[in-house]
Structure formats: C-alpha cells, structure tokens
C-alpha positions as CSV (number, residue, x, y, z in Angstrom):
1,M,111.1,105.3,104.0
2,E,113.4,102.3,104.2
3,K,116.1,102.2,101.6
4,V,116.3,99.3,99.1
5,K,119.2,97.1,100.2
6,K,120.1,95.7,96.8
7,Q,120.4,97.9,93.8
8,R,119.4,96.1,90.7
9,S,119.5,97.6,87.3
10,T,116.7,97.1,84.8
11,R,116.1,98.3,81.2
12,I,113.4,100.4,79.7
13,S,111.8,98.4,77.0
14,E,110.8,99.8,73.5
15,K,107.3,100.1,74.9
16,H,108.6,102.3,77.8
17,Q,108.0,99.5,80.4
18,V,110.2,98.8,83.4
19,T,110.3,95.7,85.7
20,I,110.6,96.8,89.3
21,P,112.7,94.5,91.5
22,I,110.6,92.5,94.0
23,D,112.7,93.9,97.0
24,A,111.8,97.4,96.0
25,M,108.2,96.5,95.6
26,R,108.0,94.8,99.0
27,I,109.7,97.7,100.8
28,A,107.5,100.2,99.1
29,G,104.4,98.2,100.1
30,L,103.3,97.9,96.5
31,E,101.7,94.8,94.9
32,A,101.2,93.6,91.4
33,G,98.1,95.1,89.8
34,E,98.1,98.3,91.8
35,R,97.8,101.6,90.0
36,V,100.6,104.0,90.4
37,V,101.3,107.5,89.2
38,A,104.7,108.3,87.6
39,R,106.2,111.7,87.9
40,A,109.6,113.1,86.9
41,D,111.7,114.2,89.8
42,G,114.7,115.7,88.0
43,P,117.0,114.5,85.3
44,G,117.2,110.7,85.3
45,R,114.8,110.2,88.1
46,V,111.2,109.0,88.0
47,V,109.1,108.5,91.2
48,L,106.2,106.0,91.3
49,E,103.4,106.7,93.9
50,R,100.4,104.6,94.7
51,E,97.3,106.2,93.0
52,E,94.8,107.4,95.5
53,D,91.2,106.1,95.2
54,V,89.1,109.2,95.2
55,L,85.9,107.3,95.8
56,E,87.4,105.6,98.8
57,I,88.6,108.9,100.2
58,F,85.2,110.7,100.0
59,S,82.9,107.7,100.4
60,G,80.6,108.3,103.4
61,S,81.9,111.9,103.9
62,L,78.4,113.3,103.5
63,T,76.7,111.0,106.0
64,G,74.1,113.0,108.0
65,V,74.0,115.9,105.6
66,F,70.5,115.0,104.3
67,D,67.4,114.3,106.4
68,H,66.5,110.6,106.6
69,G,64.5,109.5,103.6
70,I,65.0,112.6,101.4
71,L,67.4,110.9,99.0
72,E,65.0,108.1,98.4
73,E,62.2,110.6,97.7
74,L,64.5,112.4,95.2
75,R,65.4,109.1,93.5
76,N,61.7,108.2,93.2
77,E,61.1,111.5,91.3
78,W,63.4,110.2,88.5
79,D,61.0,107.4,87.5
C-alpha cells in the first residue's frame, strides 16, 4: 500500500463524523458514496476498508448446477 504523502489532521465531529483528505482517498482508491467498514486497530487507530458486495461475489457461482429449464418450472409452481 502506498503511503499518504501529506499528513493532514481532521477533527471528529459531535456526530462522530470525519472528513478524509482527498489525497488519502485517491491513494486508497476510494470514492465518495462508497460503503466502508470501520474497525478499531488498537488505541487511537481506526481502519476503513471497502465493504464487499456479497451479491457481486456470489452472483453466477451456481451456473450449471441446475438442469436447463428446471428453475423456470419451479417458479411456475409458485403461481
């Protein structure tokens, strides 16, 4: 991981919010609007990691498990 070149300080707001410097965001490959997971990593240290999209990870992983057309037949039974 590339180190952040400039260290900027920021404050924790009363709502526990922090503004992340743009240099750190760019180097980490994060963009505004992405979901992150925060975890404590010792006293005075919090690590943010991009949240994994579980649907994206497993999407298509069962391709070929069912015979062709069987899922459509099962869905028709619901009506």
